[in-house]
N, C-alpha and C positions, 0 to 999 in steps of 0.2 A: 504494500500500500504506500502511496506517495505521502511523505510527511506533510506537505503543504499543497493539497489538491487545489486546482484553480478551475474556475469556470470561465471560458472564453466566449464572449459575445459574438454572434454572427447574425447575418441577415440573408434574406433570399430576395432576388430581384422580383419575385412575385409580389412583394410588398409595394413595389412601384409599378405594377403591371399596367394599370390604366394609363398612368402618366407616360410610360414608355410607349405604349401602343398609340397614343394620340400625339406623340412627339413633343410633349410638354417638358420632358427631361431626357437627357442622354445617359448612356451607361457610365460615361465619365463623371457626370454629375451624381449619379447613384453612388459611385465609389466614394466621392467626396462626402455625401450625406452619411453614408454608412460609417466612414472613418470618423467623421465629426461626432457621431453617436457613440463612438467607442468600440465599434465592431473590429474584430481581428480577421474575420472571414466574410466573404460574400459568396453565396451560392448563386451561380449564374445559370438560370434556366436557359438552355441553349436556344429556345424559341426567341428570346430577347436579343440574341446575337445573330439571328438567321441571315441578316444582310451584310454581316461583317466578313471581310476576307481574313485569311490566315494571318497576314501581316497586321491587319487591324486588331486581331485578337492578341497578337504578341505585344502590340503597343498598349492595349488595355491592361495586359498582365504587368507590363513595366510600370504603368501609372499606379496600379494597385500596390505594387511593391513600394513605390515612392511614398504612398500613404500609409504603409505598414499593414496592408491587407493581403491576405491570401485568397485566391479565387478557387472555388470548387465548382466544377461543371456538372450539370445534371441534365438528363434528358427531359422531354416533356412528359406530362401526365399520361397515364394509360387509360384509355376510354374517356368517357365524360358523361355525366348524368344528363347534361343538356342535349345529348344526342340520342337519348332513350336507351 
């Protein structure tokens, strides 16, 4: 057992889903908001980066590192109640 266990705060881009989909916020701005809130990790739902190139994703990762964040990539949800 770890003598001083720590809980690290993280966030998921789904928290910003509507704003990302409407273009009211960029992934770079999401990184900044998450870092400002004290997050150490950002789970990136790949749907939110669907229009980004591999080079764009590398730049996003570098920006996250500058802010002290790690990015965790996740696939999209399986199925959906709204589709029956």
